[in-house]
N, C-alpha and C positions, 0 to 999 in steps of 0.2 A: 504493500500500500504506500509506504513512503516513497518508493521508486516511482510510482505513478504520479504522485504529486510533483516530484522533481522534474519528470518529463513534461508535465503540463506547464510548469514555470518556465522551462527552457523554450517551449513553443511560444508562450506569451512574449518572452523577450525577443525571440526571432521575428515575431510579427509586429513588434512595436515600430511605429514609423520613425524615421530619422529625418533630420532637416539640416540644411546649411544655406548660407546666404553669401552671394558674391557682392562685395561693395567696391565700387570704383569711385574715387574721389580725388581731389587735388590737395596737395600739400603746398600752401601758399606762403610767400615771403616777399619782402620789398627791399629795395636799395635806392638810396638817394645819391645822385651823382652831380656834384657841383663843378662847373667848368669856369674857372676864374682866368681872365685874360683872353677872352674870345678873340679880340682883334689881333692879338699876337699869334694866335693859332692859324689864322687865315694865311693862305699862301703856302702851306706845308706840302700841298700837292694832292691831286685827285687820287683817291684810293688809299690815302694815308690817314690814320685815325689816332685819336686820343682814347686811351683805355682807362676804365675805372679800376679800382682795386677789385680783385675777385671776391665773390660772396657766395655763401652756401645756402641752397634751398633744395629741399627734397632729396638730400644726399648727394647732390651734384654741385659743382662749382660753376659760376656764371660770371660774365663780365659785360659791361656796356661799352660799345664802340661808337665814338662820335667822329664823324668825318666832316671837318670844317669846309672842305672844298668838294664834298660829295664823293660817292663811291663809284658812280658811273661816268666814265670818260665822255660819253655822248651828251651829257647834260652841261658840259663846259662850266662847271662850278656854279651853276645857277641855283642849286639846291644844297642844303646840308643833309647828310644821311645819318641815321641812328639805327643801330642793330643791337640785339642781345645775342651773345655768343655762348655756346657750351664750352667751358674752359677746363673741363676734366674729362677723363676717359669715360666713355659711355656709348652704347649703340642703341639706336631706335628709342631714344628718350622722348616721350610724348609729354607735351606741356602746352599751357595757355599763357599768353603774354599780354602785357599792357605797358605802353610807354606814355608818360605824361610830361609835357613841357609846361612848367609852372608859370602862371601869370604873376609877376612880381609887383603889380600895381595894387594888389589887395582886392581887386574886383572879383577874383575867383573864376575868371574866364580861362581856365586851363585848356590846353590843346591835348586831347586824349585820343590815342590810337589803341583800341582795346580788342584783343582777340577773345576775351571772356564773353563779350556780348554776342559773338558769332559762333560760339561753340556748337550750338545745335545745327547750324547750317553746314559747317565744314569739318567739325570735329577738331580735336587737338592737333597741333602741328608736331611733326615728327622730326627730330634732329638725329641724323644718321650716325654721326661720329663727332669726335672732339674738333672744335673749330666751326661746326655748323652754326648758322645764324638765322635769326628771324628779325625782320625790321622793315625799314622803308628807305629806299634809295632817294626818294623825293619826300623826305620828312617835312621840310619847310623851305619855301623859296627864300633864298638868302637875303635879298634886298628887303623883303617884307619883314623878315626876322629882325634885321638890324634897326628897324624903325618901330618895333613893336614893344609892348610891355613885358614880353618874355625876356628881353635883354635889359639888364639894369646894372649899372656900374661895371660894364664890360664882363658881366657874369650871367651864365645860364644855369638853370637848375632842372634836372631831369629825374623824375621818379620812375622806377621800373618795378613791375610786379610780375612774378613768375609763379605759375601754378603747375607743379609737376604731378602728372597723372599716376596714381598708384591703385592697384587692385589687391584686395585681400579677401579671403574666404573666411566667413564668420560662422562657426558652428557652436551650438550651445554646449557648455560643459556642465555635466551633472555634479562633478565634484572638483574641488580645487584645494590644493595643499600649498600653503605659502612656505617658501624656503628662505630663511633669513640670510642676510649677508654674512660672509665668513667672519668669525670672531677669533681667528687664530692669532691675530696681532695682540688682542687683549690677553690671551693665554700666555704668549711669550713675554709680555710685559709683566704679568704676575710672576712668572718663573724668574725673571730678573730681580723683581722686588724681594721675593722671599728667599732667594739664593739657593733654592732647593736643587741639588744635583750639580751645583757650580763646580768647575774643575780648573779654573784659571783666575788669577788675581792680577789686576792692573794697579800699578802704583803711579798715581798722577799727582805730582807735587806733594807727596807724602800722604795723600788720601787714597784709601783702598777701595777698589770696585771689584766685586765678584761677578763672574760671567760664565758663559758656556761656550766651549771651543767649537762645538758642532754648529751652533747657531751663527756664531761670528764667521766661521769658515764658509758657511753656506752663502753668506751675504757679501763677504769681502775676499777677493782673490789674494790680497796682501796677507790677511790673517790666515787664510788657507795655507799659503806657502810657509808662513811662520810656524804654524802649529803642526803641520803634517809633513813638510818637506825639509825643515830645518831642525836637526836633532837638538840644537841649543835652545830652541824655542818651545820644546815640549815639556819642560819642567821649570819650576821656579816662577817668581813673580815677573810680570812683563812691565818694564818701566817705560812710561810714555813721557817723553821730553818735549818741551816747547808747547804745551797745551794746558789750558786751564781746566780744573776739575769739572766746572759747570759745562764747558764745551764738550768734554769727553762724555759726560753723563747724557747730554742731549744727543750726542753722536751715537752712543750705545743704544739709547731708547729708540731712536729713529731706525737704527739698523735692525733691532729685534721686533719692533711692533708697528712701524710705519704709521704713526698717529696723524691726526689732522695737525698740520704744521703751522706754528705761529712763533715768530721770534723777532727780536729787534734787529735792525740792520747791522749793528756792531757784532752781535752774536752770530748773525747769519754770515757775515764776512769770515768769521773764524771757523764756522761750521763748513763752509764751502772749501776752505783750506784742508780741513780734516777729511772731507769727502774725497778730495782729489788725492790726498796722501794714501788713503786706504781703499781706493777704488769703489766707493759707494755711489753708484750712478744715480740711484733714486734720490738719495739725500742731496746730491749735487743739483738735480733738477728741482727739488723742492726749494732749495736756496735760490736758484736762478729765477724761479717763478716769483718768489717773494721780493727779490731785489729788482726785478723787472718792473714791478708796480711803482717803484720810487725813482725811475729814471727821469731826470729833469735837466734843465740847462746847467744848474749848479753841480749836479752829481754825475752827469754822463761820463765825464773824463775819468773820475775815480772808479766808477763801476766798470767802465771799459777796461781799465788797468787790472782790476780784480778778476774780471772774466778771462782776460788773456793770460794772467799768471796761473790760473787754476783750471785751464782747459774747458771753460764753460762756454761752449760753442753757441748755444742758443742765446745766452745772455749777451755775448759779444755781438752776435748778429742783430739783436734788438737795439743795442746801443748805437751801432753804425746806422741802422735804419732810422732811429730817432734823429741822429745828426743829419742824415740826408733829408728827412722830411721837414725838420724844424730849423735847420741852420744852413741848408744849401739848396736842395732841389726846388723848393717852393718859391725861392727868390731869384732863381737863375736868370729870369728874363724881365724882372721888374725895372721900371724906370722912375717910379714915384719916389721923390726925395725922402719923404717921411718913412716909407717902408725901408728904404736903404739904410737910413740912420737907425731905425729900430733894429734891423738885422745886425748892424755894426755893434750896437751895444750888447745884443744877445751873444754874439761871437766873442766880444771882449770879456763878457762874464765867464764864458767857458774857459778862456785862456788865463784868467786870473784865479781860477779855482785851484785848490791844493792838488786835486787829481791831475790837472793838466801839468803842473810842475813835476809831479811824480813821473808822468809819461815822458816829459822832457829829459829827465835825469836818468831814467831806468829803461824806458821803452821807446827809443827814438824812431824806430820803424813804425810802431803803432801810433805815435804822435804824428808822423808824416801822413799816415792813412787818414787820421781824423782831420788833419788840416786840409787835405785834398777835398774831403766831403764838405767841410765848413766853407771852403773857398768856392765850392761849386764848380770846380774846373776839371775834375777827373775825366769827364767825357768831353766837356765843352772845349777845353784847350787842345785836345787831340783831334777833334773832328773838323776843325777849320770852319765851323758854322758861324752864323752871325750873332747868336745870343752870347752874352757875356755874364760872368759871375758878378755878384755884389761887390766883391773885393776889387775887381777890375774897374767897376763903375766908381767906387769910392776913390780909387787912386787918381782918377782924372776928371772927377766931377760929373761922371755919367756919359762922357764921350770918349772916343778914341783919340789918338794923336792926329796931327795934321795929315798923316799918310793913311789914316783909317786903321792903323794897327791896334791890337789890344795892348794895354799897358798893365802889366801884372806887378803887384806890390811885392816887396820883400817881406816875408813873414818871419 
């Protein structure tokens, strides 16, 4: 009899209807692209564009391309062209697009080209590969644009919206079990705190720290070599020279448990040195991320020196990019005296900082690299183009010499 009941239950389960649902929707995102110095961009040539910074929407990277002289040679530069380009690897990426040229008069009469409104007519646009674009060769007649409210103070503002098409299958779940995040870091931290099973003692300026060789060796190639490859390092206390106890404690804690990281810049500078010494890549990245938030005109030189000294590649790249964006690249073509003087004082502030003096004395090659970016001449001076750096303009009052040559200052 129990067998018959079990058979009936199996039949009921087999006959129970199942269901699923396919949901196709768009993952939307927007990017604002400001084009400052429109008049100076004119004349760069048909088919040549100014690109925005790449931005991520729907798991893909995108960029806005603005063509001041148009994209189509047949139009003879009568129109400006605007396109949205797929800037990352991808095949058959389906998306909807919208380009909006902002009315800067406050009237709200924006010029909108929207693919979203026509999605039912033609469906999403398919981008076949990286570099594929959607947009308008004849986005706006140039003569009309230059006398319109869309251009203000030689500046254009373009909003771009992308809706990446994604499809998912939604099936009801009868049961759900939540799996919490791993707490192994907490357990390792507790192991360090209670010293249970510790087999190595560190002597840091007379203060003792008990730890576990296996944990340290797993996280640090330097400790691994010291504990298991070097017979002298397998017994006795390990003396740590040139490091404060607090720095070592934070170092050991981050190595064993990887907590949410927060530290002062001074402590962070010492920790990044320890991370470099002991090959602790995650700790180095945590320090780089923390210091990156505080890059400024006053600190860029000192942080750059720190990054270079301790092989912090990401932090060094961020410093050089900050210098290019704030001290060089944005001002490479300006002619307004007020902006030139402002840039001069910003650059002077960098050069008067303690970090810059350290670069001058200890890292001359790095100082030279920073100077090239500040001067804005790394590419300009080698290309033979017409645009000149701020420093060149300051040296001769904004004009070249009588022969039209660039005049470069002595730095």
